[in-house]
N, C-alpha and C positions, 0 to 999 in steps of 0.2 A: 161442447161444442167449442171450438177455438178458431183463432185469427192465422191465416197464413198470410205472407209477407204481398204487399200489394192489394189487398183485400179491405172495404171499408169495414168499419169496426161494426159489431154486432148492434143490434136496437138495444139492448138490455144488458147491464150487468147485474146479474142476479147474484145478491150478497144474502147467505145464508149463515145466520148464527147456528151451529150446532147445539148450542146449551140454551137456545130459546124454549121456553115451554119446558124446561128440564127434560131435553132431547127430543121433544115432540116435532121440532122443525126437521131435524136429520132424519127422524123415521118417516117423515112424509115427504122427503124429499122425491123418492122414485114414483110417487105418483104426482107430484106438482112437475116433474120434469115431463111425464107422458102428458101431460095435459099443455105445457108450453109448444111443444113438439107438433101435436096435433093441432096447434091454431097456427102453425109453421112461424113462430116466434123467432128470431136470430137471438142467441143469447151467448153470454159466457158465464161459467160458473165460478164466482169469488168464496171458497169456503173459509171464513174468518174464524179464525181461533180465539182471537183476542179482540176487543175494539179498536184497539190502537191498530192492528193489522189491517182490520177492515176500513179504517179511514185512511190510511196510507195508500192503500191499493186504488179505492174509489179516486183519491184526490191526483192519481197519475191518470186518470180516464180522460179522453177527449171530452170536452165540456158537450158536445152533440150527443153524447150515449148517455142514453138513462138508467136509471138503477131502480133495482127491485127489490127492495129489504123485506127478507124472508125472515119473520121473528116477531117480537113485540116493541113495546113503546122504547126500550132500551136500546135495542137494535136501530132502529130510527135514530134515535139521540145521538148515538156513536158516528154517525155518518152527517152530522148537520153541517160539521166546519168545511166540509167538502161540497155541500149543497147550498148554505145560505149565500144568495147574491151571485151564484157561478152560472146559473141558467140550467143546471142538470135537473132534467125533470124524476120526480121520485113517484114509484107506485109501491105500494104495502100489500103483502101478503100476510095477514095476521097471524100467527102461530106461537105466540109468547104466553105469558101469565097473565098479563091483564089484556091489554090490546084495546086500551082505552080510546086512543086516537081514532084508531081504526074503527072500534065501535061507533063512536061519535058520526062516523061516514057512512054508519050503516053495514059495514062488513063483519062477518063473522067468522069465526076461527074454524078452520078447515075447510070453508068453502070456495075452492078456487076457481071455480067458475065467476062468480060476483066479483072475485078479486080481480081477475083477468080482464073481465068483459069493461073494466073501467079505462083499460090501456089503450081502447081504440077511439076514446074522447081526446081531445087536446086537453093538456094539463092547463090547471089554474092556479093562479099566486095565492098564497096563503101565508099570513104570517108567521114569525117564530119570535121568540122571546131571549133577548140577551140576558144573562145571569152573572153577578159578579159577587162571589162569597168571600173577596180578599186575596184570591189566588188568580186572577186574572177572569177575563170574560168566556164564558160557556154559552152555548145554546140549548134550550127545550123547545120543543115544539107542541106538548100538551100543557106542562105547567109543573109546578113545584109546590113543595110543602114543607111547613116547618112545626114541629109541637108533634101533637098527638099523631097525625096521621105518617109524618116522617118516622117517629116510635114504632109504628105500626110495620112500616116499609121495613126496618131493621126485624122487627120481630118474623117476619113473613120468612125470611132466610133459616128460620128453625122449623118449618110447618112439615108436616109428616109428608113424605114422598107423593102418598095417594089422592093429597089435595092439590087443586090447580085453579086458578082464575080467580072468581068471585069467593068462593069457598077458602082458598088461603087468604086473602084479604080479610074475610070475617073470622077466620081461626086467631090470625094475629090482633085483629080490632077486639076481640074478646078479651084477651090476654093483656092488651094494652090499657083498656079501661082499668085494670087493676093497679096500674103503675100511673095513673093520672096526674099531672101537676100542672099548675099554674104558675107561671112566672111573669114579671110585667113584660110586656111588649110597647113600644111605637110604632105605628103605620105611618108613613108620610106618601101620600099619592099626590103626584104632580105640584110637589112643594107644598102642599096643604096639610095639615093635621088630621087623618083620618081617625084614628084611634091611640087611645093611650092609657094602659090601664092591665089587670091580669087577663090572661087568655091560655087556654088549653092547645089553640092550633091557629095558624094562619095559612091558606091557600092563595097561590097566584095563578091564574089558570089563562090560558090562551084556548084551550079545547074547555069541552062541558064536564066530562067525568074522570074519576080514577079509583083505583081499588078494583078493578073487574066490573065496574057498573054503578058506584056510588055517583049519584049527580049533584056534584058538590058545586057546580058554577052553572047551572041548566039554562043561562041566558046569554053565556059567553057566544061569541062569532069569530072565528079564527079568520075572518076577512075582513073585521072592521078599522082594524090598525090600534086596537085598544086592547088592554090587558084587564082582568077581572080579578077584583080582590074579594075574599069571602073569609071571615075570621068571627070566633067566638068569644063571648066573654065568661066570666065565671059560670063553669058548670058542676053540679055535683056528677057521681058516677052514675046514677041513676038517669039523669038527665042528659047526660052524654049518650046513653043507651038508647034512649028513646029519640035523640035527635039523629042517630046515626039511620033510624027507621026512615025518618025523614028525608034525609040526604038520599037515601036510596031510591026514593021516588022524587027526588028534587022539588019536596015541597016545604023547605025550611027556611026559606029567605024572608017569608015575613015572620020568624019569629024574632021577638024582641031581644033574644040574647045573641042575635047573629048579625052581623054588620056586614055590608056589602058596599064597593065602590066600583068604578070603573075608571080607567085613565090612561095614560101614557108611559109613565115611569114610577116607580115606587121604592120606597126603601123601608126595610123590615130590620129594627134593632131591638135585642132581647138584653134583659139584664144579666142572664147567664147564659153559656152555650147551649144551644138547642138543636135538636135531631133537625137536618134537612133531607128531604130525598128530591130528586131532579128527574122529571119522568118517572117516577117510580125507582129510580135506583137510589141508594144511598149514599147520602153525600157526605156523611160524619155529624159533627156537632160545631156549629158555628155561631156568633153571636148576632151578626147582621148581614143582609144580603140585601145588594139593588139590583133592579130589573127594569126592562124598559121592552118595548115593543120593538120588533124591525118589520115594518109592513111590506106584505107582498114578497117576503124573503125566500120563498121556495116555492117551486113550481111543482103542484102534486097532481097526480092523475085521479 
């Protein structure tokens, strides 16, 4: 569907990531298109081959035009610079590998009726996190992690094609346990020292889950104007494997080896460069990251 001269912009710009879910989003498009048309929704399709292309094209849209992101957490993250603070409303059709922020909202991959039903309600403001790893600020909607979980994100790039979602994360996690390491980390939360010592991982969350369903921060609230920090002290490989089972259920916060905190700004500094992921996307290895909350930054259906 396209716009002719003199017409108002369509209600939605549908941004489809053809690579999301290893091609699932592209294969599902004909079915989603029929559902959009059956509801009488006016839309333009943006088939974005790269995150940079998606961002550029969304940034050119009128502020009154809502965006419907078709993909996973990475698809949404790519669009955030054109959404944060602009008043452009965002809807999500989860068709990525993890879909963790959408999963927190109760959305299930492939359930188009459920996702599109949300578009009938007025959008509500949710927080985003700004993140600076030394190369300027970027944004995440769900969260970021350093250490073990970011190592898993990098290992997931090697998973067999038949695996997706939670099974893909589990495959990477089991291999990551073999490479478990502990480096010294210092975490400062709202200018106060939260933790200093050895750690295999630090997660900073706006949402509640990552890895296709691991409830790493079950008490997070994406509308409370605060971020949540969850980290682990020294763990053996066996202890980490058992702890992952607790994380899956969100039952790990009372474990004495787990530290939790909540605030507005955080700085995480490692003794050596450490793996980083941003909303599940691999971010390389860095020694320090600063982050903070941007309250009510995104309008979300």
